N, C-alpha and C positions, 0 to 999 in steps of 0.2 A: 419643414425642410424645403428650401427653394434652391434648386441646382442650376449652376451655369457650367457648361462644359467648354473647355478652352483647348486650343491646339497650337503647338509650338512652331516657331519659325527657324530660320537658318541659324546654325550654331549649336543646335540640340542633337545633331546627328552623331552617331558613333559606329565604328566598325563592329559588327556582330548584332546590330539591331534587327529584330525580327526572327532571329534564329530560334530562340526559345519558344516563341509563340507558334512558329511554323511546326516545330517538333511536337508540340503538345496539342495543337488544335487544327483539325483539317480545314475548318472554316477560315482560319488565318492564312493557311497555305494557299487557299483558293484566291484570296485577295491579292497576294503577291504574284500569283500566276496570271491573274487577270491584268494586273498592271504591266507585267512583262510583255504580255500579248499586245496590249494597247500601244506600247512603246517599241515593239519589235526589238527588244533588247533584254538580256538577262540582268535587269537592275537588281533583282534580289541577290544574285551572286555577289555583286559589288557591295550591297548592304551588309552581307554576312562575312565576306572574305576580304573586302577592301580591294586594292590598297586605299588607305585614307585619302591619298592625293586624288584618287578617282571619285571617291564618295563625296569629297568636298567641292568638286566641280558643281557650280550652281545648277546646271542643267540636270545633274543627277540628284543633288541634295533635295531639291524642291519636291519632285515626285516621290522620292524615297521617304521623306518625313510624312508626307500625306498618306502613303501606303501603310506605313506602320500605325498611324493613328486610326485609319479606317479598318485595319485588321483587328484592333482592339474593339472597335464598335461592332464588327461582324461577330466576334467571339461572344460579346455580351448578348447579342441578338440570337445567334444560332445555338450556343451552348447553354445559355442561362435564361433565354426567353425574355430578355430585357430590351425593349425598343427605346432608343434615345428620345424620340419625340414624345413618349409617355412620361419621361422623367425630367426632361430639360425645360427650364423656363427660358433659357437663353443659350446660344452658342456664340463663340467669338474665337478669332485666331490672330496671332501676331504675324503680320506681313503675309508670307505664303500660307500661313496657318488659316488665313481668312478663306482661302480656297477650300481647305479641308473642312472648315465650318460650313461652307456652302454645300459641299458634297454631303456632309452629315445631315444637313437640313433638307436634302432632297432637291437642291437647285440644279446640280449637275450629276451625271452618272459617274461612277468610279473611273471608267475608262476615259471619259471626256476630261475629267479633272486631271488625270495623269498626263494626258496630252497637252492640256492647257498649261500645266506647270512646266512641262518640258519646253514648250514654246516660250513661256515667260523667262525661264532660266537662260535659254539661248539668247533671247532678245535683250535681256538685261546685260549679259556679258558682251554682246556685240555693240551695244549702244555707245560705249566709250572704250577707246583703246586701252589695253592692259597697262597699268601703271600711271594712267592719266588721272584717275580719280581714286578716292578712298573714303574711309569713315573712321571716326574716333569717338570713344565713349568719354563723356565728361561727368565726373563724379563730384557731388557736393554743390552743384549749382542747379537751382530749380528751373523749370521751363520758362517761367515768367521773367527770370533774371538772365536768361541765356543770350538775349538780343545783343548786349554790349560786346560779348565775346565774338559772336557771329559777325557783327559789324566790323570789328577790328581785323577780322581775317578776310574780309571781302575787298576786292579792288576791281578795276575795270577788266582785268584778265582772269581773275580767279573768283570762283563762287563757293560759298559755304552756307549751308542751311541746317536748321534743326530737323533731323529726319525721323527720329524716334523719341517721343516723350514717354519713357518707360515707367518712371516712378518719380516721386519727390527726390531730387538729388541724383537722378540718372537720366541724362539726355545724350542721344547719339547725334553727332554731326556728320554731314555728308557733303561731298563736293570735289573740286579740283584738288589734286594731291598737294600742291603748294599751299593752298589755304588750310588743308587738314594738318599739314606739318607745322604751319604757323600756330594753329590752335593748340597743338600739343606743347609748343614752345612757350606760349604766353598765357595759357589757361589759368595758371596760378595767380597771375596778376588780376584776374577777374573773379577770384574767390573759389576757384576749383580746388578740391583736395587732390584730384588726379585727372589726367587726360591721357588716354591710352589709344594709340592707333589700333584698329581692329584688323584681324587677318581675313579681310574680304577682298574680292577681286574687282569690285566696281562701286561707284558712289550711289548705292540704292536710295530710293525715296528722296531724290533730288531732281530739279529741273533738267539735269544732264541725262536723265532717263527718258526724256520725251520720245525719242525714236522707239523705245520699248513700249511706251504707252500706246503709240500708234499701231504697233504690231498686235498688242493685246486687244485693242478696240476691234480690230478686224477678226481676230480669233474668237473673241467672245460673241461677236455678232453671228458667227457661223455655227455655233454650238447650240444644241437643244437645251433649253433651260425651263425651269418651273419656279413658281413663287415658293418661298421657304415654308416648310412645315413647322419649323422652330424659329422664333424671333432671333435674328442675327444682329449682333452689335458690330457695326462697321468701323474699320480703322480710321477712316478720314472724317467721320461725323461723331464718333463715340455715342451714337444713338441707334435705336432699333430700326432695322430695315427688313421688310418682308417681301415686297414685290420684286419680281425678277428684274424688272427694268432698273429699279434703284440699286439693287445689289450689283448688277453688271456695271452701271455707271460709276459706282464707288470703287469697284475693282480696277477700273481704268484709271481713275483719279489716284488710286493708292500707289501706282507705279512711281509717280513723281511727288506724291503728297506725304505729309507727316503721319506716321503711325501714332495715333492718340491713345496709347494703351493706358496711361495713368487715368485719363478721363473715362475710359471704358470700364476700368475696375471701379472707379468712383460711382459710375452709373449703376453697376451691379449692386453696390452697397445701398445706394439710394432706393433701388427697386426691391430691396428686401432679400437679396440673395444671401443664403446662409452658408452654402457650400460651393466651392469651385473645384472642379475636377479636371486636371490636365491629362488628356488622353494621348499617349504616344511616347516619344523619346524625351528623356531628360526631365529636369525640374526647374527650368529657367522661369517659366511663368508662375509656377507654384511659389517659388521663392519671392518673386516680385509682389505677388498678391499678399503673401504673409507679411512682408514689410510694409506694403501700402495700406492694407485694410486688415489688420490682425483679427478683427471680429469675424471675418469670413474664414471658415475652416477650409484650407486649401490642401489638396493632396495630388500627387502624380500617380498615374496608373499606366503601366506599360508591360509588366511581366505577368505570367500566368497566376502567380500567387496574389499579386495586387488586383488583378481582375476578379479573382474569386472572392477576395475580401470586399471589394466594391459591390459585387453582386449580392452579397449577404446583407449589405447595408442599404441598398437602394429599395 
């Protein structure tokens, strides 16, 4: 058995996340309390009680998803005596999930990761005025064939790029709102089965996020970091990175760069990964891996019963 542990990105959050873990495990509750303290905010209350509009603010979503994933890791360690570094061949995370992966690999402390993600969320939201940019998911067109659609939606005033290469036939575009709306209108002419505008508040992973990349470069420079104890597959390279310098450099590039998730999953398969375990909220990455590489056994683990089942099998 060769394990990769993966961590979700924005869109996997839900009101009520963390409640069951906190009620069942003191170690999970301690994680949420530590994140609250780091942010000087009762983020856990928003996670458990909402409202959804507050949880989906990117400055709350990003540290909340990380906290939930790290609570699962803490429970495995404290309640079941299982350390991730003893079981994981690789860690990887989708977009903000790469920060969770870095935290899980010992690159950053829990408190620093929470503060970095709060900064990242605020910087990404402030980089572009509300309504100025957006994102759309294109289904049925592969990454290698997306260029024609992207080119058709670009002009001298409007930018559109491929932001997420999630899997064969699922690419997410990001850019100016006019370009995204054009993509939705004309995608079928370029072979897409569907093109759906996403409910996000900014054009993530596009050059429009350059102001946020500059903020993150400064924030990452100031935080204490260590080389990874577990090999980390980076979003922008789809390759293993272990040195703290390379991990930080890639996290800065990731703000404006493409999330190469399809290639990351292919890399896992090529390296002999047999099992992928998504730790935290939702099943988005689990479902992508099942579709992309069905030979990899993929599961999601976020509830007490799922943690207990995983602990039995590790």
